[in-house]
Steps between C-alpha positions, in 0.01 A plus 500: 500500500228254600439367852681163478829632366476794738473260795805301385699820452407629844603169667819440295731680743341332805526154338866561418576617853326199654648234264858630515477601865654842434482832683386726215330445161350736245337481156570748219211460255529583129232744380431422134314827452784726618790262425642549849582284803316609813539385861176309564531319837753450783516251789742514795571281798467632852876564505472783248297815504394540137500879544879486531541353152627760254580444133776731385554647158594235251320214675203527261746456211630181666144368518440597136815322383390184680160527328633542146787247540260242645784373720531466878731751669652404841689704754626274784670752728400862535740558797591769556159630389554742209333831561379506142307171541296501819610769736304385804420134429690214666460281189837324437418294187232506230382359171303646206284241317329586168141386447514495120280790374323534835770679699781436752503351851753638746598290806736607780646350817665643814766233471784487245548201273132412528449426134683178437436289192212314663323820605548655157361185330203514735453868414509417127245223549278733699526767229408244231202387708380860541541562126296190419229600748480849353489372144232246588294764678534736206402223261192417705408866523549548126277200437241635741519840328462335160194317628357827629575667167331216312197520727488878447528461124226240505277748682600784268443313176177349631385855571596613150309204353190597698529859379543382140178295533317803636628716214368250247155525657505880546342694217545861607782718630319535833467123546866449402618758755278357771608139438871589507484708820280250684713198411821675607353630827338166589827306460745432785779666301372859497312736728309722258507631143363786292495607135537862395365677191743726312368832367746618237340844472520584870811281546347330804419151629180434696378171654244309293490166689638355825465206741630405843482856625219741580444799279629747762859434386413583141227761544587820318845362421627655179864443407652768279787407272794739496800375305723760669398409857721302737360229728197474272226253593595154363167485314593820317849362430344186351309718253795729424754221446260230373687263737400334826595681819590321827473639851708261713404661832200728534630618838814658353421577133443875464280454194213376720558733793156661467321164530750312720296479819184396317679223308685366805179501704350267239781246539704575186878552497587496127332551163542471125339734243464343155398693185234317296640520147396325181631598155656818641168614648455564873177360647562593864734422792469203738644546851532196728595515870667216696558442872869412474791736443675488164246335266590149392731521195259287300216744562619766259550261207166330556311825560660655191361213298165535675500871411537416130226237528261746668571764234435248223173398666389864533585562134294199394209598726495852360501370143216262579302772673558737209371247247207391718377850586610682184721724711808688383862435593642796690876545478706745704815562297814681615732666247834576668641824353310461170676800345190651336434872511256485792737278696783749445268784604415322829867425565625851422225666705532236776122472524225242468214554258199317358437463127147610399480478123664544162377655175703455177596825328649366178863540388611244762390717793226474762330702770551319830297583812613419851444614857766583756524651845419870506810558712714350220352709217804726464740204492290328233491815287876551532583139420260500203660808347840331516392189308540524122221246442246734668414795276244650738381437856198675647311488826135464391322451833565481873336442835622518857730196463570423134555665164408370155777549242495471125831427329550490127762231442675355199580135446352187651370493856447211740128580504474478121701176502260343751204630301614311187506168692197274541441621856316799640712727718317607816769698684857611435716657771851643471760580767873571485596132471221313327162498332221271616203416277184305573376332185195284434534215252218292352439175686619303198825696459838337563700717739845383390488633138359829633797539737749383237380773265558765767845360578604552138471875564575531873793321663359459849138382508369321810151364570435613857157342533265285295136449597152445368263798521133554426442646158327838486122460498375432150281811508809718557694326223204528265472874558873555445500300177180667379650846555822424313351307212341787298791741555775543248853476634537878467173567681596262783840673538339848504241398757761331722742794477224746588389288795849446642587869448205609713302655214174374651576625853338813638682727478691353208860403570590522129333710232395382156780703345761335727382154404485598132862614527594162647329331203661746259159592355287812507249559777201452261645166385538387861142604572379312192672175609381542858136561405499207260629275778252640752210455258583130453529444876173682572328304226577180686328640806198669351418351156205263492545145373 
């Protein structure tokens, strides 16, 4: 309740007592939030000690009936005083007067027959006057609140317009981030803001830009996303749910307990974390802090729209940068439970492993190489033997922390599917729930058809990040292309299989006979293919022009 109506409410009983000249008055106020009538104020004359007034069981029901009937209730003679009404009070007559939806006024006198027709009419008039005063005060306060809301909205939308203008001028992701954070922090509506970068491989968010706050709050701050955690940081929840997260009170919300003192010391009491999403791709998370409790209800809707605008601007800037610098488009793609053989292997073994390479073996089978934790080697072997699609699984190399495995699998794999697309797969990681791939696309490629093609095979495909990245140096690309160009497909497969199997390590991790067996050829035939491939590669290095 605002100050004006509160003042009228507090004085209602005193006004009634003074106008009617009675010994005792009280106001029962209606609480719209709880739906109950509550004793708000009492006023007594010097004849009565208000501590002697007692309201027996059932009196609250009498007050309630007066409130809902909206009719005056009069009792002209309480002599002898009923014990169930006021056991110690000398009040001999009283009246209950409803104040419409505001509550009920109770008035009592030490004398019987006090409330004649004239007094009751005066009481009705007084009640009507109080109702009118309350309604007028509420109307004025509502108008004042509307004016404050309009002024706030004017500030908010003016701020959004300024940010939009800055986004139009910004040409890089860094300048977009900086413009957004600075405009928000410099406004009177917010205290500070920061934008976090999502790493889909590590499943973390780290700050990439901020304003209105010194770096000490964000130094070394890495937020880890854990879908199974309770009271997770709201920034992590924004990434997990792809929805904005509101902290109404920093002082009490457990999700920010670790940073509570730091945030409060910088004048903030609430915050909103907004995922920056455009065309189902996450471009970061914007978190904005405000000084008031419970962020203004308009903030979330406006900041949600701002989040989409920022994401669109980042997407456009990355495309422009890619075209201008001849970069590549780097996509981080999540496949939720893709169902392929390697995904089932990771789920059954309850491990995480990194794909290293694939060599076709003919007859719809392939040799797949991947690394996993050395401590999980036995689980991987056991799970592999129980999968029908894996005909053989072998540990081909190991060090103190990891093991390299080679699995001969039948059917299509996620790696082979990605290899047939227009992109170049850089990394592919599997765990028990998902696979995450980082793929480079040509700068001229359209991302949407690429994703649509994957979604025809896999039901749950999500672009976790989308950014422009420097292309490999031309000298590196030239060497790679020059090596592959003279090799036949068979020679390339033999060379790759030998390399991944550790044939060139010292000591060798796989013998020539073992690799020949994998290729289903004789050892001399393997040696013949290998030497032919080596001769072509060495010729590139040592032949004269």
